[in-house]
PyMOL Python script that loads the backbone (N, CA, C, O; Angstrom):
from pymol import cmd

cmd.read_pdbstr("""\
ATOM      1  N   MET A   1       0.782  -1.028   0.184  1.00  0.00           N
ATOM      2  CA  MET A   1       0.088   0.033  -0.285  1.00  0.00           C
ATOM      3  C   MET A   1       0.844   1.306   0.195  1.00  0.00           C
ATOM      4  O   MET A   1       1.502   1.429   1.228  1.00  0.00           O
ATOM      5  N   THR A   2       0.612   2.209  -0.759  1.00  0.00           N
ATOM      6  CA  THR A   2       1.178   3.480  -1.153  1.00  0.00           C
ATOM      7  C   THR A   2       0.502   4.465  -0.032  1.00  0.00           C
ATOM      8  O   THR A   2      -0.727   4.391  -0.016  1.00  0.00           O
ATOM      9  N   ARG A   3       1.061   5.337   0.870  1.00  0.00           N
ATOM     10  CA  ARG A   3       0.409   6.274   1.674  1.00  0.00           C
ATOM     11  C   ARG A   3       0.984   7.499   1.074  1.00  0.00           C
ATOM     12  O   ARG A   3       2.169   7.731   0.830  1.00  0.00           O
ATOM     13  N   THR A   4      -0.024   8.222   0.883  1.00  0.00           N
ATOM     14  CA  THR A   4       0.841   9.870   0.879  1.00  0.00           C
ATOM     15  C   THR A   4       0.657  10.481   2.050  1.00  0.00           C
ATOM     16  O   THR A   4      -0.461  10.700   2.517  1.00  0.00           O
ATOM     17  N   ILE A   5       1.790  10.812   2.626  1.00  0.00           N
ATOM     18  CA  ILE A   5       1.926  11.255   4.045  1.00  0.00           C
ATOM     19  C   ILE A   5       1.512  12.893   4.016  1.00  0.00           C
ATOM     20  O   ILE A   5       1.997  13.432   3.022  1.00  0.00           O
ATOM     21  N   ARG A   6       1.025  13.467   4.546  1.00  0.00           N
ATOM     22  CA  ARG A   6       0.841  15.036   4.907  1.00  0.00           C
ATOM     23  C   ARG A   6       1.679  15.563   5.621  1.00  0.00           C
ATOM     24  O   ARG A   6       1.900  15.251   6.791  1.00  0.00           O
ATOM     25  N   HIS A   7       2.314  16.543   4.896  1.00  0.00           N
ATOM     26  CA  HIS A   7       3.408  17.457   5.754  1.00  0.00           C
ATOM     27  C   HIS A   7       2.547  18.672   6.343  1.00  0.00           C
ATOM     28  O   HIS A   7       2.083  19.447   5.507  1.00  0.00           O
ATOM     29  N   ASP A   8       2.316  18.891   7.547  1.00  0.00           N
ATOM     30  CA  ASP A   8       1.687  19.889   8.116  1.00  0.00           C
ATOM     31  C   ASP A   8       2.781  20.945   8.656  1.00  0.00           C
ATOM     32  O   ASP A   8       2.874  21.108   9.873  1.00  0.00           O
ATOM     33  N   GLU A   9       3.443  21.520   7.951  1.00  0.00           N
ATOM     34  CA  GLU A   9       4.317  22.443   8.195  1.00  0.00           C
ATOM     35  C   GLU A   9       3.992  23.472   9.579  1.00  0.00           C
ATOM     36  O   GLU A   9       4.873  23.555  10.434  1.00  0.00           O
ATOM     37  N   ALA A  10       3.033  24.044   9.709  1.00  0.00           N
ATOM     38  CA  ALA A  10       2.285  25.051  10.299  1.00  0.00           C
ATOM     39  C   ALA A  10       2.443  24.433  11.622  1.00  0.00           C
ATOM     40  O   ALA A  10       2.789  25.188  12.531  1.00  0.00           O
ATOM     41  N   HIS A  11       2.204  22.903  11.953  1.00  0.00           N
ATOM     42  CA  HIS A  11       2.439  22.334  13.176  1.00  0.00           C
ATOM     43  C   HIS A  11       3.588  21.356  13.293  1.00  0.00           C
ATOM     44  O   HIS A  11       3.670  20.524  14.197  1.00  0.00           O
ATOM     45  N   GLN A  12       4.508  21.517  12.276  1.00  0.00           N
ATOM     46  CA  GLN A  12       5.541  20.594  12.175  1.00  0.00           C
ATOM     47  C   GLN A  12       5.345  19.433  12.785  1.00  0.00           C
ATOM     48  O   GLN A  12       5.691  19.004  13.886  1.00  0.00           O
ATOM     49  N   ARG A  13       4.552  18.852  11.630  1.00  0.00           N
ATOM     50  CA  ARG A  13       4.080  17.168  12.029  1.00  0.00           C
ATOM     51  C   ARG A  13       3.731  16.674  10.532  1.00  0.00           C
ATOM     52  O   ARG A  13       3.482  17.477   9.633  1.00  0.00           O
ATOM     53  N   PHE A  14       3.738  15.045  10.321  1.00  0.00           N
ATOM     54  CA  PHE A  14       3.811  14.464   9.434  1.00  0.00           C
ATOM     55  C   PHE A  14       2.455  13.655   9.839  1.00  0.00           C
ATOM     56  O   PHE A  14       2.475  13.103  10.939  1.00  0.00           O
ATOM     57  N   GLU A  15       1.597  13.570   9.259  1.00  0.00           N
ATOM     58  CA  GLU A  15       0.144  12.693   9.640  1.00  0.00           C
ATOM     59  C   GLU A  15      -0.310  11.942   8.351  1.00  0.00           C
ATOM     60  O   GLU A  15       0.000  12.054   7.165  1.00  0.00           O
ATOM     61  N   TRP A  16      -1.124  11.173   9.007  1.00  0.00           N
ATOM     62  CA  TRP A  16      -2.067   9.979   8.061  1.00  0.00           C
ATOM     63  C   TRP A  16      -3.190   9.515   8.913  1.00  0.00           C
ATOM     64  O   TRP A  16      -3.168   9.010  10.035  1.00  0.00           O
ATOM     65  N   THR A  17      -4.201   9.812   8.101  1.00  0.00           N
ATOM     66  CA  THR A  17      -5.527   9.257   8.911  1.00  0.00           C
ATOM     67  C   THR A  17      -5.855   7.790   8.148  1.00  0.00           C
ATOM     68  O   THR A  17      -6.168   7.653   6.965  1.00  0.00           O
ATOM     69  N   GLU A  18      -5.706   6.796   9.098  1.00  0.00           N
ATOM     70  CA  GLU A  18      -6.103   5.540   9.021  1.00  0.00           C
ATOM     71  C   GLU A  18      -7.764   4.836   9.405  1.00  0.00           C
ATOM     72  O   GLU A  18      -7.880   4.414  10.556  1.00  0.00           O
ATOM     73  N   GLU A  19      -8.631   4.751   8.755  1.00  0.00           N
ATOM     74  CA  GLU A  19      -9.749   4.038   9.441  1.00  0.00           C
ATOM     75  C   GLU A  19     -10.294   5.244  10.572  1.00  0.00           C
ATOM     76  O   GLU A  19     -10.691   4.888  11.682  1.00  0.00           O
ATOM     77  N   GLY A  20     -10.267   6.780  10.150  1.00  0.00           N
ATOM     78  CA  GLY A  20     -10.808   7.608  11.351  1.00  0.00           C
ATOM     79  C   GLY A  20      -9.642   7.873  12.577  1.00  0.00           C
ATOM     80  O   GLY A  20      -9.789   8.672  13.502  1.00  0.00           O
ATOM     81  N   HIS A  21      -8.581   7.098  12.375  1.00  0.00           N
ATOM     82  CA  HIS A  21      -7.613   7.478  13.368  1.00  0.00           C
ATOM     83  C   HIS A  21      -6.422   8.260  12.836  1.00  0.00           C
ATOM     84  O   HIS A  21      -5.843   7.806  11.849  1.00  0.00           O
ATOM     85  N   ARG A  22      -5.930   9.579  13.484  1.00  0.00           N
ATOM     86  CA  ARG A  22      -4.962  10.223  13.003  1.00  0.00           C
ATOM     87  C   ARG A  22      -3.578   9.395  13.679  1.00  0.00           C
ATOM     88  O   ARG A  22      -3.464   8.859  14.781  1.00  0.00           O
ATOM     89  N   CYS A  23      -2.809   9.496  12.796  1.00  0.00           N
ATOM     90  CA  CYS A  23      -1.192   9.017  12.976  1.00  0.00           C
ATOM     91  C   CYS A  23      -0.265  10.039  12.824  1.00  0.00           C
ATOM     92  O   CYS A  23      -0.350  10.700  11.789  1.00  0.00           O
ATOM     93  N   VAL A  24       0.693  10.345  13.713  1.00  0.00           N
ATOM     94  CA  VAL A  24       1.272  11.391  13.561  1.00  0.00           C
ATOM     95  C   VAL A  24       2.743  10.950  13.531  1.00  0.00           C
ATOM     96  O   VAL A  24       3.073   9.790  13.777  1.00  0.00           O
ATOM     97  N   LEU A  25       3.773  12.106  13.162  1.00  0.00           N
ATOM     98  CA  LEU A  25       5.247  12.120  13.293  1.00  0.00           C
ATOM     99  C   LEU A  25       5.242  13.699  13.979  1.00  0.00           C
ATOM    100  O   LEU A  25       4.449  14.481  13.453  1.00  0.00           O
ATOM    101  N   ASP A  26       6.018  14.183  15.040  1.00  0.00           N
ATOM    102  CA  ASP A  26       5.936  15.294  15.210  1.00  0.00           C
ATOM    103  C   ASP A  26       7.275  15.707  15.626  1.00  0.00           C
ATOM    104  O   ASP A  26       8.042  14.980  16.257  1.00  0.00           O
ATOM    105  N   TYR A  27       7.585  17.171  15.163  1.00  0.00           N
ATOM    106  CA  TYR A  27       9.085  17.317  15.068  1.00  0.00           C
ATOM    107  C   TYR A  27       9.423  18.842  15.462  1.00  0.00           C
ATOM    108  O   TYR A  27       8.534  19.687  15.353  1.00  0.00           O
ATOM    109  N   VAL A  28      10.541  19.149  15.861  1.00  0.00           N
ATOM    110  CA  VAL A  28      10.650  20.547  16.127  1.00  0.00           C
ATOM    111  C   VAL A  28      12.089  20.911  15.269  1.00  0.00           C
ATOM    112  O   VAL A  28      13.113  20.228  15.317  1.00  0.00           O
ATOM    113  N   LEU A  29      11.921  22.021  14.564  1.00  0.00           N
ATOM    114  CA  LEU A  29      13.032  22.372  13.702  1.00  0.00           C
ATOM    115  C   LEU A  29      13.610  23.637  14.268  1.00  0.00           C
ATOM    116  O   LEU A  29      12.950  24.639  14.546  1.00  0.00           O
ATOM    117  N   ALA A  30      14.859  23.498  14.407  1.00  0.00           N
ATOM    118  CA  ALA A  30      15.720  24.652  14.892  1.00  0.00           C
ATOM    119  C   ALA A  30      17.049  24.765  14.319  1.00  0.00           C
ATOM    120  O   ALA A  30      17.887  23.881  14.501  1.00  0.00           O
ATOM    121  N   ASP A  31      17.267  25.736  13.683  1.00  0.00           N
ATOM    122  CA  ASP A  31      18.696  25.909  13.142  1.00  0.00           C
ATOM    123  C   ASP A  31      18.966  24.877  12.183  1.00  0.00           C
ATOM    124  O   ASP A  31      20.099  24.396  12.189  1.00  0.00           O
ATOM    125  N   GLY A  32      18.079  24.436  11.320  1.00  0.00           N
ATOM    126  CA  GLY A  32      18.507  23.337  10.386  1.00  0.00           C
ATOM    127  C   GLY A  32      18.526  22.043  10.920  1.00  0.00           C
ATOM    128  O   GLY A  32      18.934  21.110  10.228  1.00  0.00           O
ATOM    129  N   VAL A  33      18.119  21.866  12.114  1.00  0.00           N
ATOM    130  CA  VAL A  33      17.950  20.681  12.853  1.00  0.00           C
ATOM    131  C   VAL A  33      16.561  20.001  12.918  1.00  0.00           C
ATOM    132  O   VAL A  33      15.900  20.745  13.642  1.00  0.00           O
ATOM    133  N   ALA A  34      15.735  18.902  12.507  1.00  0.00           N
ATOM    134  CA  ALA A  34      14.655  18.781  12.941  1.00  0.00           C
ATOM    135  C   ALA A  34      14.878  17.346  14.018  1.00  0.00           C
ATOM    136  O   ALA A  34      15.422  16.257  13.833  1.00  0.00           O
ATOM    137  N   ALA A  35      14.255  17.888  15.053  1.00  0.00           N
ATOM    138  CA  ALA A  35      14.332  16.879  16.327  1.00  0.00           C
ATOM    139  C   ALA A  35      13.029  16.219  15.962  1.00  0.00           C
ATOM    140  O   ALA A  35      12.024  16.881  16.220  1.00  0.00           O
ATOM    141  N   PHE A  36      12.862  15.049  15.414  1.00  0.00           N
ATOM    142  CA  PHE A  36      11.595  14.105  15.575  1.00  0.00           C
ATOM    143  C   PHE A  36      11.496  13.580  17.122  1.00  0.00           C
ATOM    144  O   PHE A  36      12.355  12.889  17.669  1.00  0.00           O
ATOM    145  N   THR A  37      10.250  14.052  17.735  1.00  0.00           N
ATOM    146  CA  THR A  37      10.074  14.020  18.966  1.00  0.00           C
ATOM    147  C   THR A  37       9.048  12.863  19.292  1.00  0.00           C
ATOM    148  O   THR A  37       9.110  12.240  20.352  1.00  0.00           O
ATOM    149  N   HIS A  38       8.110  12.616  18.329  1.00  0.00           N
ATOM    150  CA  HIS A  38       6.928  11.745  18.896  1.00  0.00           C
ATOM    151  C   HIS A  38       6.286  11.280  17.624  1.00  0.00           C
ATOM    152  O   HIS A  38       5.811  11.959  16.714  1.00  0.00           O
ATOM    153  N   THR A  39       6.382   9.817  17.770  1.00  0.00           N
ATOM    154  CA  THR A  39       5.589   9.036  16.719  1.00  0.00           C
ATOM    155  C   THR A  39       4.357   8.360  17.384  1.00  0.00           C
ATOM    156  O   THR A  39       4.480   7.615  18.355  1.00  0.00           O
ATOM    157  N   GLY A  40       3.217   8.647  16.835  1.00  0.00           N
ATOM    158  CA  GLY A  40       1.981   8.379  17.502  1.00  0.00           C
ATOM    159  C   GLY A  40       1.186   7.637  16.638  1.00  0.00           C
ATOM    160  O   GLY A  40       0.723   8.279  15.695  1.00  0.00           O
ATOM    161  N   VAL A  41       0.869   6.320  16.711  1.00  0.00           N
ATOM    162  CA  VAL A  41      -0.078   5.503  15.933  1.00  0.00           C
ATOM    163  C   VAL A  41      -1.173   4.783  16.919  1.00  0.00           C
ATOM    164  O   VAL A  41      -0.805   3.975  17.772  1.00  0.00           O
ATOM    165  N   PRO A  42      -2.253   5.063  16.773  1.00  0.00           N
ATOM    166  CA  PRO A  42      -3.299   4.777  17.783  1.00  0.00           C
ATOM    167  C   PRO A  42      -3.418   3.051  17.721  1.00  0.00           C
ATOM    168  O   PRO A  42      -3.170   2.450  16.676  1.00  0.00           O
ATOM    169  N   ARG A  43      -3.740   2.502  18.703  1.00  0.00           N
ATOM    170  CA  ARG A  43      -3.807   1.114  18.684  1.00  0.00           C
ATOM    171  C   ARG A  43      -4.541   0.341  18.087  1.00  0.00           C
ATOM    172  O   ARG A  43      -4.173  -0.834  18.088  1.00  0.00           O
ATOM    173  N   PRO A  44      -5.754   0.663  17.404  1.00  0.00           N
ATOM    174  CA  PRO A  44      -6.661  -0.101  16.774  1.00  0.00           C
ATOM    175  C   PRO A  44      -6.143  -0.012  15.196  1.00  0.00           C
ATOM    176  O   PRO A  44      -6.859  -0.520  14.333  1.00  0.00           O
ATOM    177  N   VAL A  45      -4.888   0.639  14.821  1.00  0.00           N
ATOM    178  CA  VAL A  45      -4.377   0.880  13.491  1.00  0.00           C
ATOM    179  C   VAL A  45      -2.844   0.383  13.536  1.00  0.00           C
ATOM    180  O   VAL A  45      -2.071   0.280  12.583  1.00  0.00           O
ATOM    181  N   GLU A  46      -2.622   0.117  14.834  1.00  0.00           N
ATOM    182  CA  GLU A  46      -1.027  -0.386  15.011  1.00  0.00           C
ATOM    183  C   GLU A  46      -0.692  -1.675  14.057  1.00  0.00           C
ATOM    184  O   GLU A  46      -1.574  -2.480  13.756  1.00  0.00           O
ATOM    185  N   GLY A  47       0.670  -1.799  13.604  1.00  0.00           N
ATOM    186  CA  GLY A  47       0.937  -3.180  12.964  1.00  0.00           C
ATOM    187  C   GLY A  47       0.782  -2.946  11.329  1.00  0.00           C
ATOM    188  O   GLY A  47       0.827  -3.970  10.648  1.00  0.00           O
ATOM    189  N   ARG A  48       0.654  -2.042  10.841  1.00  0.00           N
ATOM    190  CA  ARG A  48       0.235  -1.756   9.500  1.00  0.00           C
ATOM    191  C   ARG A  48       1.367  -0.850   8.799  1.00  0.00           C
ATOM    192  O   ARG A  48       1.130  -0.218   7.770  1.00  0.00           O
ATOM    193  N   GLY A  49       2.555  -0.843   9.412  1.00  0.00           N
ATOM    194  CA  GLY A  49       3.531  -0.025   8.626  1.00  0.00           C
ATOM    195  C   GLY A  49       3.606   1.477   8.445  1.00  0.00           C
ATOM    196  O   GLY A  49       4.455   2.069   7.779  1.00  0.00           O
ATOM    197  N   ILE A  50       2.378   2.138   9.279  1.00  0.00           N
ATOM    198  CA  ILE A  50       2.094   3.494   9.351  1.00  0.00           C
ATOM    199  C   ILE A  50       3.354   4.059  10.001  1.00  0.00           C
ATOM    200  O   ILE A  50       4.042   4.835   9.338  1.00  0.00           O
ATOM    201  N   ALA A  51       3.685   3.758  11.149  1.00  0.00           N
ATOM    202  CA  ALA A  51       5.041   4.354  11.571  1.00  0.00           C
ATOM    203  C   ALA A  51       6.069   4.713  10.973  1.00  0.00           C
ATOM    204  O   ALA A  51       6.712   5.751  11.123  1.00  0.00           O
ATOM    205  N   ALA A  52       6.287   3.643  10.111  1.00  0.00           N
ATOM    206  CA  ALA A  52       7.592   3.602   9.339  1.00  0.00           C
ATOM    207  C   ALA A  52       7.395   4.347   8.235  1.00  0.00           C
ATOM    208  O   ALA A  52       8.320   5.067   7.860  1.00  0.00           O
ATOM    209  N   ASP A  53       6.215   4.320   7.537  1.00  0.00           N
ATOM    210  CA  ASP A  53       5.805   5.429   6.412  1.00  0.00           C
ATOM    211  C   ASP A  53       5.925   6.746   6.928  1.00  0.00           C
ATOM    212  O   ASP A  53       6.400   7.641   6.230  1.00  0.00           O
ATOM    213  N   LEU A  54       5.474   6.973   8.278  1.00  0.00           N
ATOM    214  CA  LEU A  54       5.681   8.417   8.603  1.00  0.00           C
ATOM    215  C   LEU A  54       7.366   8.804   8.823  1.00  0.00           C
ATOM    216  O   LEU A  54       7.830   9.862   8.399  1.00  0.00           O
ATOM    217  N   VAL A  55       7.947   8.082   9.335  1.00  0.00           N
ATOM    218  CA  VAL A  55       9.216   8.203   9.665  1.00  0.00           C
ATOM    219  C   VAL A  55       9.788   8.443   8.145  1.00  0.00           C
ATOM    220  O   VAL A  55      10.130   9.562   7.762  1.00  0.00           O
ATOM    221  N   ARG A  56       9.847   7.394   7.408  1.00  0.00           N
ATOM    222  CA  ARG A  56      10.360   7.820   5.811  1.00  0.00           C
ATOM    223  C   ARG A  56      10.155   8.928   5.496  1.00  0.00           C
ATOM    224  O   ARG A  56      11.135   9.627   5.237  1.00  0.00           O
ATOM    225  N   ALA A  57       8.701   9.544   5.395  1.00  0.00           N
ATOM    226  CA  ALA A  57       8.331  10.758   4.915  1.00  0.00           C
ATOM    227  C   ALA A  57       9.123  11.872   5.487  1.00  0.00           C
ATOM    228  O   ALA A  57       9.484  12.861   4.849  1.00  0.00           O
ATOM    229  N   GLY A  58       9.374  11.629   6.779  1.00  0.00           N
ATOM    230  CA  GLY A  58      10.033  12.656   7.825  1.00  0.00           C
ATOM    231  C   GLY A  58      11.515  12.759   7.153  1.00  0.00           C
ATOM    232  O   GLY A  58      11.980  13.786   6.659  1.00  0.00           O
ATOM    233  N   LEU A  59      12.142  11.537   7.229  1.00  0.00           N
ATOM    234  CA  LEU A  59      13.400  11.776   6.764  1.00  0.00           C
ATOM    235  C   LEU A  59      13.797  11.976   5.405  1.00  0.00           C
ATOM    236  O   LEU A  59      14.961  12.275   5.137  1.00  0.00           O
ATOM    237  N   ASP A  60      12.861  11.825   4.466  1.00  0.00           N
ATOM    238  CA  ASP A  60      12.968  12.031   3.066  1.00  0.00           C
ATOM    239  C   ASP A  60      12.893  13.559   3.059  1.00  0.00           C
ATOM    240  O   ASP A  60      13.794  14.184   2.499  1.00  0.00           O
ATOM    241  N   THR A  61      11.898  14.186   3.635  1.00  0.00           N
ATOM    242  CA  THR A  61      11.557  15.484   3.859  1.00  0.00           C
ATOM    243  C   THR A  61      12.933  16.236   4.055  1.00  0.00           C
ATOM    244  O   THR A  61      13.411  17.112   3.334  1.00  0.00           O
ATOM    245  N   ALA A  62      13.438  15.693   5.179  1.00  0.00           N
ATOM    246  CA  ALA A  62      14.742  16.472   5.875  1.00  0.00           C
ATOM    247  C   ALA A  62      15.972  16.340   4.852  1.00  0.00           C
ATOM    248  O   ALA A  62      16.886  17.164   4.878  1.00  0.00           O
ATOM    249  N   ARG A  63      15.955  15.390   4.055  1.00  0.00           N
ATOM    250  CA  ARG A  63      17.102  15.158   3.349  1.00  0.00           C
ATOM    251  C   ARG A  63      16.952  15.872   2.313  1.00  0.00           C
ATOM    252  O   ARG A  63      18.009  16.263   1.819  1.00  0.00           O
ATOM    253  N   ALA A  64      15.562  16.330   1.562  1.00  0.00           N
ATOM    254  CA  ALA A  64      15.141  17.085   0.500  1.00  0.00           C
ATOM    255  C   ALA A  64      15.800  18.737   0.942  1.00  0.00           C
ATOM    256  O   ALA A  64      16.526  19.544   0.362  1.00  0.00           O
ATOM    257  N   ARG A  65      15.192  18.702   2.103  1.00  0.00           N
ATOM    258  CA  ARG A  65      15.470  20.396   2.720  1.00  0.00           C
ATOM    259  C   ARG A  65      16.768  20.758   3.127  1.00  0.00           C
ATOM    260  O   ARG A  65      16.972  21.950   3.356  1.00  0.00           O
ATOM    261  N   GLY A  66      17.841  19.805   3.283  1.00  0.00           N
ATOM    262  CA  GLY A  66      19.046  19.999   3.901  1.00  0.00           C
ATOM    263  C   GLY A  66      18.977  19.899   5.466  1.00  0.00           C
ATOM    264  O   GLY A  66      20.019  20.347   5.944  1.00  0.00           O
ATOM    265  N   TRP A  67      18.318  19.570   6.186  1.00  0.00           N
ATOM    266  CA  TRP A  67      18.217  19.417   7.477  1.00  0.00           C
ATOM    267  C   TRP A  67      18.842  18.255   7.998  1.00  0.00           C
ATOM    268  O   TRP A  67      18.704  17.183   7.408  1.00  0.00           O
ATOM    269  N   ARG A  68      19.616  18.357   9.194  1.00  0.00           N
ATOM    270  CA  ARG A  68      20.307  17.376  10.157  1.00  0.00           C
ATOM    271  C   ARG A  68      18.856  16.751  10.797  1.00  0.00           C
ATOM    272  O   ARG A  68      17.758  17.309  10.802  1.00  0.00           O
ATOM    273  N   VAL A  69      19.221  15.372  11.351  1.00  0.00           N
ATOM    274  CA  VAL A  69      18.081  14.789  12.164  1.00  0.00           C
ATOM    275  C   VAL A  69      18.491  14.597  13.412  1.00  0.00           C
ATOM    276  O   VAL A  69      19.628  14.146  13.553  1.00  0.00           O
ATOM    277  N   ASP A  70      17.627  14.907  14.684  1.00  0.00           N
ATOM    278  CA  ASP A  70      17.954  14.604  15.717  1.00  0.00           C
ATOM    279  C   ASP A  70      16.769  13.392  16.319  1.00  0.00           C
ATOM    280  O   ASP A  70      15.688  13.883  16.646  1.00  0.00           O
ATOM    281  N   PRO A  71      16.900  11.974  16.467  1.00  0.00           N
ATOM    282  CA  PRO A  71      16.106  11.355  16.453  1.00  0.00           C
ATOM    283  C   PRO A  71      15.609  11.050  18.140  1.00  0.00           C
ATOM    284  O   PRO A  71      15.704   9.999  18.775  1.00  0.00           O
ATOM    285  N   VAL A  72      15.125  12.218  18.516  1.00  0.00           N
ATOM    286  CA  VAL A  72      14.575  11.870  20.002  1.00  0.00           C
ATOM    287  C   VAL A  72      13.723  10.797  20.439  1.00  0.00           C
ATOM    288  O   VAL A  72      13.779  10.097  21.450  1.00  0.00           O
ATOM    289  N   CYS A  73      12.863  10.813  19.396  1.00  0.00           N
ATOM    290  CA  CYS A  73      11.690   9.495  19.532  1.00  0.00           C
ATOM    291  C   CYS A  73      12.265   8.163  19.525  1.00  0.00           C
ATOM    292  O   CYS A  73      12.857   7.810  18.505  1.00  0.00           O
ATOM    293  N   SER A  74      12.188   7.451  20.413  1.00  0.00           N
ATOM    294  CA  SER A  74      12.985   5.938  20.191  1.00  0.00           C
ATOM    295  C   SER A  74      12.445   5.312  19.066  1.00  0.00           C
ATOM    296  O   SER A  74      13.231   4.543  18.513  1.00  0.00           O
ATOM    297  N   TYR A  75      11.272   5.419  18.533  1.00  0.00           N
ATOM    298  CA  TYR A  75      11.131   4.730  17.114  1.00  0.00           C
ATOM    299  C   TYR A  75      11.761   5.097  16.258  1.00  0.00           C
ATOM    300  O   TYR A  75      12.234   4.284  15.464  1.00  0.00           O
ATOM    301  N   VAL A  76      11.988   6.494  16.125  1.00  0.00           N
ATOM    302  CA  VAL A  76      12.993   7.217  14.871  1.00  0.00           C
ATOM    303  C   VAL A  76      14.222   6.396  15.403  1.00  0.00           C
ATOM    304  O   VAL A  76      14.390   5.281  14.911  1.00  0.00           O
ATOM    305  N   ALA A  77      14.926   6.757  16.175  1.00  0.00           N
ATOM    306  CA  ALA A  77      16.295   6.161  16.717  1.00  0.00           C
ATOM    307  C   ALA A  77      16.369   4.806  16.126  1.00  0.00           C
ATOM    308  O   ALA A  77      17.327   4.502  15.415  1.00  0.00           O
ATOM    309  N   ALA A  78      15.367   3.938  16.390  1.00  0.00           N
ATOM    310  CA  ALA A  78      15.322   2.492  16.015  1.00  0.00           C
ATOM    311  C   ALA A  78      15.290   2.220  14.490  1.00  0.00           C
ATOM    312  O   ALA A  78      15.946   1.356  13.908  1.00  0.00           O
ATOM    313  N   PHE A  79      14.415   3.103  13.935  1.00  0.00           N
ATOM    314  CA  PHE A  79      14.091   2.895  12.471  1.00  0.00           C
ATOM    315  C   PHE A  79      15.518   3.390  11.858  1.00  0.00           C
ATOM    316  O   PHE A  79      16.223   2.641  11.182  1.00  0.00           O
ATOM    317  N   MET A  80      15.792   4.456  12.105  1.00  0.00           N
ATOM    318  CA  MET A  80      17.410   4.884  11.834  1.00  0.00           C
ATOM    319  C   MET A  80      18.417   4.010  11.633  1.00  0.00           C
ATOM    320  O   MET A  80      18.997   3.911  10.551  1.00  0.00           O
ATOM    321  N   ARG A  81      18.682   3.344  12.625  1.00  0.00           N
ATOM    322  CA  ARG A  81      19.457   2.062  13.064  1.00  0.00           C
ATOM    323  C   ARG A  81      19.298   0.871  12.148  1.00  0.00           C
ATOM    324  O   ARG A  81      20.193   0.066  11.891  1.00  0.00           O
ATOM    325  N   ARG A  82      18.050   0.845  11.682  1.00  0.00           N
ATOM    326  CA  ARG A  82      17.690  -0.489  10.970  1.00  0.00           C
ATOM    327  C   ARG A  82      17.713   0.162   9.321  1.00  0.00           C
ATOM    328  O   ARG A  82      17.654  -0.626   8.377  1.00  0.00           O
ATOM    329  N   HIS A  83      17.793   1.474   9.115  1.00  0.00           N
ATOM    330  CA  HIS A  83      18.116   1.834   7.677  1.00  0.00           C
ATOM    331  C   HIS A  83      19.228   2.697   7.580  1.00  0.00           C
ATOM    332  O   HIS A  83      19.135   3.906   7.796  1.00  0.00           O
ATOM    333  N   PRO A  84      20.252   2.143   7.273  1.00  0.00           N
ATOM    334  CA  PRO A  84      21.665   3.046   7.011  1.00  0.00           C
ATOM    335  C   PRO A  84      21.625   3.606   6.042  1.00  0.00           C
ATOM    336  O   PRO A  84      22.681   4.176   5.766  1.00  0.00           O
ATOM    337  N   GLU A  85      20.651   3.742   5.182  1.00  0.00           N
ATOM    338  CA  GLU A  85      20.418   4.958   4.154  1.00  0.00           C
ATOM    339  C   GLU A  85      20.171   6.141   4.568  1.00  0.00           C
ATOM    340  O   GLU A  85      20.130   7.085   3.779  1.00  0.00           O
ATOM    341  N   TYR A  86      19.987   6.266   5.739  1.00  0.00           N
ATOM    342  CA  TYR A  86      19.441   7.456   6.312  1.00  0.00           C
ATOM    343  C   TYR A  86      20.648   7.784   7.568  1.00  0.00           C
ATOM    344  O   TYR A  86      20.435   8.790   8.246  1.00  0.00           O
ATOM    345  N   GLN A  87      21.466   7.242   7.775  1.00  0.00           N
ATOM    346  CA  GLN A  87      22.455   7.528   8.697  1.00  0.00           C
ATOM    347  C   GLN A  87      23.120   8.841   8.471  1.00  0.00           C
ATOM    348  O   GLN A  87      23.365   9.497   9.483  1.00  0.00           O
ATOM    349  N   ASP A  88      23.468   9.356   7.264  1.00  0.00           N
ATOM    350  CA  ASP A  88      24.061  10.375   7.173  1.00  0.00           C
ATOM    351  C   ASP A  88      23.204  11.684   7.434  1.00  0.00           C
ATOM    352  O   ASP A  88      23.641  12.805   7.171  1.00  0.00           O
ATOM    353  N   LEU A  89      22.029  11.468   7.937  1.00  0.00           N
ATOM    354  CA  LEU A  89      21.099  12.927   8.213  1.00  0.00           C
ATOM    355  C   LEU A  89      21.348  12.937   9.764  1.00  0.00           C
ATOM    356  O   LEU A  89      20.767  13.803  10.418  1.00  0.00           O
ATOM    357  N   LEU A  90      22.220  11.983  10.442  1.00  0.00           N
ATOM    358  CA  LEU A  90      22.144  12.206  12.229  1.00  0.00           C
ATOM    359  C   LEU A  90      23.001  13.411  12.190  1.00  0.00           C
ATOM    360  O   LEU A  90      23.969  13.705  11.489  1.00  0.00           O
ATOM    361  N   ASP A  91      22.235  14.163  13.351  1.00  0.00           N
ATOM    362  CA  ASP A  91      23.187  15.500  13.835  1.00  0.00           C
ATOM    363  C   ASP A  91      24.079  14.987  14.829  1.00  0.00           C
ATOM    364  O   ASP A  91      24.897  15.732  15.368  1.00  0.00           O
TER     365      ASP A  91
END
""", "prot")
cmd.dss("prot")
cmd.show_as("cartoon", "prot")
cmd.util.cbc("prot")
cmd.orient("prot")
């Protein structure tokens, strides 16, 4: 399944709605560093790869915009460890 993740820049969030449940990846951008602070996928829609898609969208956006990444959220940190193609973004 291909998801088109929405980037809500005003709220510094990537989001996707699955079966009425809002799933998010929150970040704080300062001095060219995106600190990814929280990944949230409600329990009824867990296990569908939504969190991974949110993080991938966030990291791809960071790369495209020249941001460095601080993976404050433990899920983002684990994702980056499992996907070495994103290691160059680490701040």
